[in-house]
LUMTOR-314909 format. One line per 3 residues: their letters; for each residue x, y negated, z negated of C-alpha. Coordinates in Angstrom, 3 decimals. Last residue first. Layout:
A) X/Y/Z; ...
This chain:
SVS) -277.767/150.080/-82.692; -276.160/149.296/-86.064; -278.067/150.079/-89.262
VDS) -276.860/153.688/-89.162; -273.269/152.473/-89.590; -271.239/154.533/-87.166
DWS) -269.245/157.753/-87.120; -267.749/158.892/-83.851; -268.134/161.418/-81.074
ITV) -266.335/162.013/-77.762; -267.010/163.985/-74.600; -264.473/163.782/-71.787
KDY) -264.803/163.816/-68.002; -262.991/164.400/-64.704; -260.633/167.298/-65.343
DFN) -262.657/168.507/-68.316; -262.941/167.476/-71.949; -264.679/168.484/-75.120
IIQ) -265.351/167.187/-78.631; -262.765/164.417/-78.795; -263.319/162.767/-82.177
INT) -263.513/159.130/-83.334; -263.461/158.950/-87.107; -264.771/155.402/-87.293
PEK) -266.936/152.982/-85.373; -266.425/149.443/-86.740; -268.486/148.192/-89.627
CQP) -270.516/145.009/-89.524; -270.808/143.768/-93.107; -267.222/144.793/-93.761
IEE) -266.403/147.151/-96.652; -263.779/145.293/-98.669; -260.247/146.626/-98.541
FHI) -257.691/149.212/-99.625; -255.226/150.067/-96.833; -253.100/153.240/-96.603
DDL) -250.640/153.420/-93.694; -249.421/157.053/-93.769; -250.408/160.659/-94.544
LIS) -249.050/163.884/-93.016; -250.789/167.268/-93.235; -248.778/170.450/-93.621
QEG) -249.463/174.164/-93.378; -248.292/177.048/-95.541; -249.477/180.637/-95.331
FNA) -252.599/181.264/-93.234; -254.215/183.666/-95.691; -257.922/183.244/-95.190
SAN) -260.526/180.709/-96.330; -258.033/177.845/-96.130; -257.532/175.475/-99.053
GIK) -257.835/171.699/-98.972; -255.264/168.900/-99.040; -256.261/166.278/-101.576
FGI) -255.969/162.487/-101.540; -257.127/161.054/-104.872; -258.079/157.445/-105.576
YHN) -257.897/156.279/-109.193; -260.124/154.198/-111.481; -263.116/156.391/-112.321
NAS) -264.892/155.434/-115.561; -267.185/152.971/-113.781; -268.954/155.623/-111.716
VAN) -268.493/155.455/-107.943; -271.828/154.619/-106.305; -270.343/153.976/-102.878
FDV) -266.681/154.195/-101.976; -266.340/154.138/-98.216; -263.788/156.416/-96.566
IYQ) -262.043/155.483/-93.330; -259.859/157.610/-91.089; -257.216/156.635/-88.506
QWF) -255.774/159.324/-86.310; -252.134/160.137/-85.618; -251.101/162.279/-82.643
SGL) -247.365/162.818/-82.293; -247.458/166.596/-81.803; -249.580/167.057/-78.694
DFL) -250.250/170.703/-79.550; -253.509/170.450/-81.475; -255.100/168.138/-78.899
GIP) -257.576/170.547/-77.259; -260.032/170.514/-80.137; -259.331/167.670/-82.525
NIE) -256.801/168.251/-85.317; -257.933/166.221/-88.360; -261.628/166.524/-87.470
ENT) -261.230/170.210/-86.617; -259.538/170.857/-89.990; -262.524/169.303/-91.706
FTK) -262.458/165.864/-93.264; -263.975/165.759/-96.734; -265.460/162.585/-98.241
IPI) -266.170/161.541/-101.828; -264.762/164.433/-103.833; -264.643/163.994/-107.652
FTT) -261.263/164.838/-109.247; -261.525/164.956/-113.062; -260.476/168.635/-113.129
ADT) -257.197/167.702/-111.414; -255.968/165.946/-114.557; -252.889/163.718/-114.213
PNS) -254.493/160.566/-112.823; -257.445/160.790/-115.263; -260.742/159.224/-114.145
LVG) -260.384/160.520/-110.614; -261.750/159.573/-107.190; -262.061/161.399/-103.886
VTF) -260.595/161.868/-100.435; -260.559/165.392/-99.016; -258.427/167.020/-96.321
SFK) -259.266/170.349/-94.649; -256.794/173.123/-93.945; -256.789/175.603/-91.051
LFN) -254.781/173.555/-88.531; -254.700/175.384/-85.216; -251.481/177.217/-84.636
ARK) -248.065/175.978/-83.468; -248.324/173.155/-86.018; -247.617/169.658/-84.760
NDH) -247.589/167.770/-88.097; -251.393/167.623/-88.619; -251.415/163.806/-88.698
LKF) -253.495/161.499/-90.882; -253.934/157.716/-91.017; -255.510/155.509/-93.696
RVR) -258.399/153.179/-94.535; -259.815/153.036/-98.065; -263.158/151.408/-98.838
KNV) -264.654/148.929/-101.251; -268.199/147.647/-101.933; -267.693/148.198/-105.695
FDT) -264.645/150.414/-106.218; -262.953/148.463/-109.006; -259.490/147.652/-110.392
VYP) -257.870/150.766/-108.962; -254.979/152.129/-111.049; -252.153/153.584/-108.943
SVL) -253.039/156.249/-106.378; -253.138/160.009/-106.893; -251.792/162.582/-104.416
ITT) -253.511/165.927/-104.950; -252.315/169.471/-104.192; -254.139/172.356/-105.854
STN) -252.943/175.607/-104.361; -254.946/178.712/-103.441; -254.489/179.089/-99.679
TGK) -251.345/176.988/-99.453; -250.782/173.275/-98.948; -247.872/171.090/-97.931
FSV) -248.684/167.382/-97.983; -246.187/165.070/-96.258; -245.980/161.348/-97.009
HNP) -244.718/158.817/-94.456; -241.652/156.662/-94.031; -239.797/154.329/-91.617
ASA) -241.570/153.240/-89.647; -245.297/153.104/-89.016; -247.203/156.262/-88.073
SIA) -244.162/158.263/-89.118; -242.900/160.859/-86.599; -239.568/159.076/-86.141
NNY) -238.246/160.196/-89.491; -238.137/159.300/-93.179; -240.024/161.741/-95.358
VMI) -241.756/161.243/-98.692; -242.840/164.456/-100.374; -246.000/166.067/-101.716
EDS) -245.318/169.771/-101.802; -247.102/172.813/-103.162; -245.285/176.039/-104.038
GTM) -247.606/176.847/-106.941; -249.492/173.929/-108.415; -249.469/170.201/-107.759
IRK) -250.876/166.956/-109.162; -248.682/164.130/-107.921; -248.699/160.528/-109.106
WCP) -248.270/157.231/-107.268; -246.724/154.409/-109.291; -243.384/156.192/-108.940
DLY) -243.422/155.495/-105.170; -242.415/158.845/-103.709; -238.742/158.968/-102.762
SFQ) -236.713/157.091/-100.147; -238.335/153.957/-101.529; -240.191/150.900/-100.230
DFG) -241.628/152.568/-97.115; -244.524/154.499/-98.637; -246.753/152.927/-95.956
TYY) -248.586/151.038/-98.656; -251.252/148.378/-98.582; -253.375/146.553/-101.178
GVS) -255.450/143.724/-99.735; -258.420/144.262/-102.062; -257.214/145.801/-105.302
VEQ) -254.910/148.643/-106.285; -252.911/147.695/-109.370; -249.217/147.019/-108.985
CAT) -247.385/149.212/-111.458; -245.609/148.012/-114.596; -241.936/148.508/-115.432
TFT) -240.916/151.044/-118.031; -238.581/150.282/-120.952; -235.849/152.299/-122.608
NVP) -233.219/151.929/-125.325; -230.059/154.035/-125.498; -228.294/153.577/-128.841
SWN) -225.885/150.643/-128.768; -222.373/151.249/-127.519; -219.917/150.639/-130.333
SYL) -218.128/147.317/-130.393; -215.286/146.688/-128.015; -211.697/145.544/-128.527
GVD) -209.316/145.996/-125.569; -208.682/142.259/-125.275; -211.057/140.798/-127.830
CNA) -214.732/140.929/-128.822; -216.266/142.776/-125.881; -219.702/143.592/-127.291
RLT) -221.585/146.744/-126.351; -224.710/147.555/-124.370; -227.205/150.317/-123.614
VEY) -230.301/150.167/-121.436; -232.327/152.968/-119.859; -234.928/152.115/-117.220
TTG) -238.259/153.817/-116.601; -239.825/153.032/-113.238; -243.413/152.187/-112.358
PNL) -242.288/149.273/-110.213; -238.648/148.907/-109.112; -236.521/146.152/-110.595
GTF) -235.225/143.107/-108.736; -234.973/141.073/-111.921; -233.755/141.708/-115.472
NVN) -233.442/138.642/-117.699; -231.260/138.917/-120.810; -231.358/136.928/-124.048
GSS) -228.822/137.645/-126.817; -226.132/135.762/-124.952; -223.249/136.149/-122.489
VPI) -224.102/139.335/-120.594; -222.030/141.045/-117.893; -224.037/143.736/-116.031
TQT) -222.955/147.293/-115.240; -225.529/148.960/-112.977; -226.359/152.658/-113.245
VNT) -228.002/154.711/-110.479; -229.747/157.845/-111.780; -232.276/157.450/-108.919
ITN) -235.334/158.122/-111.079; -233.853/157.130/-114.456; -232.712/153.723/-113.175
KLK) -229.836/152.896/-115.521; -228.873/149.452/-116.857; -225.466/149.220/-118.557
LEW) -224.606/146.058/-120.469; -221.148/144.653/-121.311; -221.218/141.736/-123.729
TTQ) -219.289/138.529/-124.254; -220.845/135.835/-126.444; -220.770/137.146/-130.000
GSS) -222.848/135.129/-132.452; -224.269/138.190/-134.203; -225.793/139.224/-130.834
NFD) -229.209/140.181/-132.221; -231.168/141.368/-129.203; -233.677/140.102/-126.647
MTA) -234.549/141.723/-123.340; -236.621/140.334/-120.487; -238.384/142.234/-117.721
SNT) -238.783/142.169/-113.951; -240.154/144.068/-110.942; -243.674/145.292/-111.777
TIN) -243.854/143.104/-114.876; -242.441/143.388/-118.412; -242.506/140.114/-120.348
NFA) -240.763/141.660/-123.357; -238.117/144.204/-124.333; -236.576/144.414/-127.834
IAT) -233.119/145.224/-129.205; -232.853/144.467/-132.939; -229.128/145.246/-133.130
ADY) -226.011/144.898/-130.977; -222.851/146.138/-132.672; -220.468/143.749/-134.393
CNV) -216.834/143.136/-133.583; -215.009/141.417/-136.435; -211.714/139.923/-135.402
SQE) -208.110/141.153/-135.648; -205.436/140.709/-138.317; -202.501/143.078/-138.106
YSF) -200.918/146.290/-139.424; -197.758/147.084/-137.473; -196.034/150.372/-136.589
DDL) -192.923/150.152/-134.441; -192.393/153.834/-133.605; -194.179/157.167/-133.290
SYV) -193.062/160.263/-131.359; -195.297/163.233/-130.507; -193.976/166.667/-129.548
TTN) -196.447/169.227/-128.198; -195.367/172.842/-128.410; -198.332/173.741/-126.138
GGT) -200.800/173.588/-128.987; -201.247/172.382/-132.521; -203.056/169.316/-133.817
ALF) -201.531/165.963/-134.690; -203.318/163.637/-137.122; -202.032/160.106/-137.759
AIY) -203.402/158.522/-140.943; -203.885/154.900/-142.051; -204.532/154.656/-145.785
KDV) -206.982/152.935/-148.155; -210.360/154.471/-147.225; -213.649/153.041/-148.516
GNY) -215.077/150.369/-146.175; -215.982/152.870/-143.430; -213.843/151.324/-140.683
NNL) -215.710/151.242/-137.353; -214.242/147.854/-136.318; -210.777/149.176/-137.209
YLT) -209.153/148.529/-133.849; -206.352/150.906/-132.855; -203.817/149.488/-130.415
KTE) -201.276/151.477/-128.412; -197.887/150.487/-126.982; -196.365/153.102/-124.679
FQN) -193.087/154.975/-125.188; -192.130/157.180/-122.231; -191.613/160.919/-122.687
VSS) -194.266/161.902/-120.113; -196.217/159.117/-118.442; -199.874/158.119/-118.904
VNF) -199.890/158.762/-122.633; -202.400/160.131/-125.126; -204.429/158.459/-127.831
SGL) -207.485/159.195/-129.963; -209.320/156.624/-132.053; -211.238/155.914/-135.248
QHF) -211.052/159.322/-136.927; -212.195/159.427/-140.530; -210.049/161.661/-142.733
TSL) -211.627/162.630/-146.089; -211.739/166.340/-145.165; -207.997/166.086/-144.525
DYP) -207.320/165.871/-148.254; -203.737/164.823/-149.073; -204.156/161.085/-148.363
NEI) -207.475/160.945/-150.223; -209.467/158.198/-148.501; -208.184/158.529/-144.946
TGV) -208.232/156.125/-142.015; -207.946/156.823/-138.318; -205.650/158.067/-135.592
KIS) -205.862/161.234/-133.501; -202.882/162.223/-131.401; -203.617/163.664/-127.988
YGS) -203.154/167.066/-126.423; -206.418/167.896/-124.654; -205.935/164.974/-122.292
LTT) -202.766/166.517/-120.850; -200.073/163.851/-120.494; -197.396/165.915/-122.217
NSR) -194.035/165.272/-123.931; -195.542/162.449/-125.967; -194.616/158.874/-126.872
FRF) -196.367/156.226/-128.963; -195.594/152.671/-129.941; -197.772/151.279/-132.686
KVK) -200.437/148.669/-133.293; -203.075/148.739/-136.021; -206.099/146.445/-136.173
KDT) -208.091/144.511/-138.764; -211.536/142.842/-138.763; -213.406/145.958/-139.929
SLD) -211.531/146.099/-143.217; -208.409/147.515/-144.865; -207.220/145.051/-147.488
ELK) -205.213/147.037/-150.053; -203.203/149.261/-147.731; -201.552/152.341/-149.242
PSV) -198.418/153.425/-147.403; -199.051/155.219/-144.116; -199.889/158.915/-143.764
LVK) -198.502/161.383/-141.202; -200.617/164.546/-140.871; -199.842/167.872/-139.215
SGT) -202.341/170.415/-137.942; -202.074/174.109/-137.024; -199.934/175.663/-134.335
QSA) -197.240/174.420/-131.957; -197.068/170.877/-133.293; -193.982/168.695/-133.315
IQV) -194.279/165.322/-135.035; -191.400/162.914/-134.464; -190.753/159.686/-136.355
FGS) -188.727/156.837/-134.854; -185.405/155.016/-135.222; -182.653/156.976/-133.509
TSY) -181.956/158.434/-136.960; -185.003/160.577/-136.311; -187.453/161.252/-139.121
LIY) -189.021/164.659/-138.666; -192.470/166.168/-139.046; -192.077/169.783/-137.962
DVS) -193.486/172.802/-136.138; -191.262/174.556/-133.579; -189.080/175.745/-136.454
GSY) -191.672/178.209/-137.623; -195.241/178.609/-138.885; -195.394/176.490/-142.035
SDV) -198.808/176.941/-143.673; -201.660/174.729/-142.557; -202.286/171.048/-143.270
FYG) -198.591/170.393/-142.818; -197.375/167.202/-144.456; -196.155/163.663/-143.890
RWC) -195.614/160.704/-146.202; -194.737/157.075/-145.686; -193.867/155.359/-148.971
SLV) -191.141/152.963/-147.844; -188.346/155.362/-148.857; -190.119/158.195/-147.013
PNA) -189.761/156.022/-143.917; -186.040/156.925/-143.616; -184.536/153.841/-142.046
SFS) -185.011/152.240/-138.624; -188.612/153.481/-138.768; -189.737/150.065/-137.465
ETL) -192.486/149.741/-140.091; -194.645/146.651/-140.397; -197.071/145.329/-142.997
GVY) -198.453/141.931/-141.945; -201.943/142.455/-143.268; -201.653/143.753/-146.839
NPL) -199.524/146.112/-148.895; -199.382/146.012/-152.707; -195.751/146.324/-153.872
QTC) -194.282/149.761/-153.761; -192.870/152.345/-156.108; -192.917/155.767/-154.547
SND) -192.738/159.002/-156.467; -191.829/162.062/-154.450; -189.056/163.165/-156.821
LTE) -188.194/166.794/-156.154; -186.849/168.026/-159.486; -184.314/170.768/-160.271
IQS) -184.553/172.644/-163.543; -181.474/174.665/-164.536; -181.174/178.072/-162.993
WDG) -183.055/181.099/-164.275; -180.807/183.942/-165.375; -179.727/186.780/-163.138
VAG) -181.210/190.154/-162.327; -178.624/192.590/-161.006; -179.586/194.243/-157.730
FNV) -182.188/191.863/-156.391; -183.740/189.074/-158.433; -181.236/186.232/-158.481
KVR) -182.749/183.149/-160.085; -184.287/179.826/-159.031; -186.014/177.027/-160.962
FSW) -188.058/174.224/-159.487; -189.910/170.996/-160.424; -192.310/168.982/-158.244
NKF) -193.350/165.329/-158.056; -196.684/164.513/-156.349; -197.722/162.721/-153.132
PNL) -195.869/165.180/-150.929; -198.277/168.014/-151.885; -196.225/171.148/-151.403
KVW) -195.989/174.003/-148.886; -192.976/176.158/-149.830; -190.403/177.310/-147.282
YTN) -187.655/179.632/-148.522; -183.906/179.629/-148.159; -181.314/181.920/-149.813
YTG) -182.645/185.036/-148.171; -182.335/188.437/-149.815; -185.983/188.611/-150.737
SNY) -187.474/185.103/-150.784; -189.817/185.782/-153.684; -192.211/183.039/-154.806
FTA) -193.689/182.245/-158.238; -196.213/179.488/-159.020; -195.576/177.500/-162.183
TSE) -198.283/176.582/-164.698; -196.073/177.743/-167.634; -193.601/175.046/-166.662
DLA) -195.998/172.490/-168.129; -197.557/169.817/-165.951; -196.405/166.383/-164.718
SEW) -193.602/168.018/-162.780; -195.991/170.068/-160.679; -194.686/173.598/-160.696
CKI) -192.350/175.832/-158.713; -190.841/179.207/-159.444; -188.366/180.906/-157.184
EM) -187.064/184.442/-157.091; -184.154/185.430/-154.833
């Protein structure tokens, strides 16, 4: 059989020809928004004459449609200007868009894409919504129906997806709502897009086009009054009073969800020196949310080091973000929580190697005039004598090791006194005075040294750092056991030369 088909509005000479062989049925993919004309003739054996013209009338006369349009699919929806089509060529009886006399529309999709398009809607806008009942023969998330708006109902490239729906139970109708708050302001049709796979069968029923409310996104987000543990945020709320805000600590990756009722937010209980990510959306109605705002960030301030400053690194299970690390190779500067700490619960461990650069850098120091730092060290109970020294200095740039200026170096013997290397829990207090520090240096550096031979890795522990004024009458410092016997011990210490 030979078939020719042409758009009814055009001349027959524009027809496309098809050959069905010996079959008396043939599938032709047509635009359902146009009228089409056909002729058929026998073209095997004896050649017959062309039949009379038959016309497929797809025209649809409808009144303008506005909010309030409903479709129960109790009658053939083609009569009320619903249209469906295959985006791809017909691939067999497992693919179809079918009106069921039971009162719903079915879309079966094994391969390719199928589209069901609503009548034209004159008042689509961001304050509208669509409700429908939806059923599927699968709950798999990869097999969902996509719903949105479309400008040209027969051009899928003009489809703008606004939602995607699946079901929680197989073959059970569930009511779904699509809010049009992301409507583009151009399209005039609602479209349902089904994609192929797994012989999925979707059923649609009880469509309604309804009034909703506008749901605006947050704009003009700004952070102010940032301190070590608090900040404020302002944004344009467009008069909306219910918001959902997510606040993420980028160090711990912990996210808090915070309800917000105005365009002014106070954050408290924050960690110092920490970058936070903020995103929020409006909750404008039951199930209606604006878009999440782009991620915005702010960083809390650090407490400056001044007289009275103390840290035992106990506030966090990780290194205080206001302290910086300069490390190379397989170095380590880590916070540990165990019974060995000088004061519970935490301490810092330095792991050094023969050639590494390992420096722990303090927060900004306001000034070094007549100041000192007091702290405790421990050699971490190594089986061998400690071979690494430990130096305290200053830096002008907290991330540049070349700006490190040594002030005082403690030798390995000073950190691990002779005869006490195997006691294990021995902490010693050390004091470093800062004299004649140039004004451009504003950071304290604690640096594990390098050994002169290959001794692998060794650790030094640091705890209980105090920054304070140098007293007028200084206590003896850096007490060392030089030698001992069964009935005597020899010790040394550092003392102010002006004291007798």
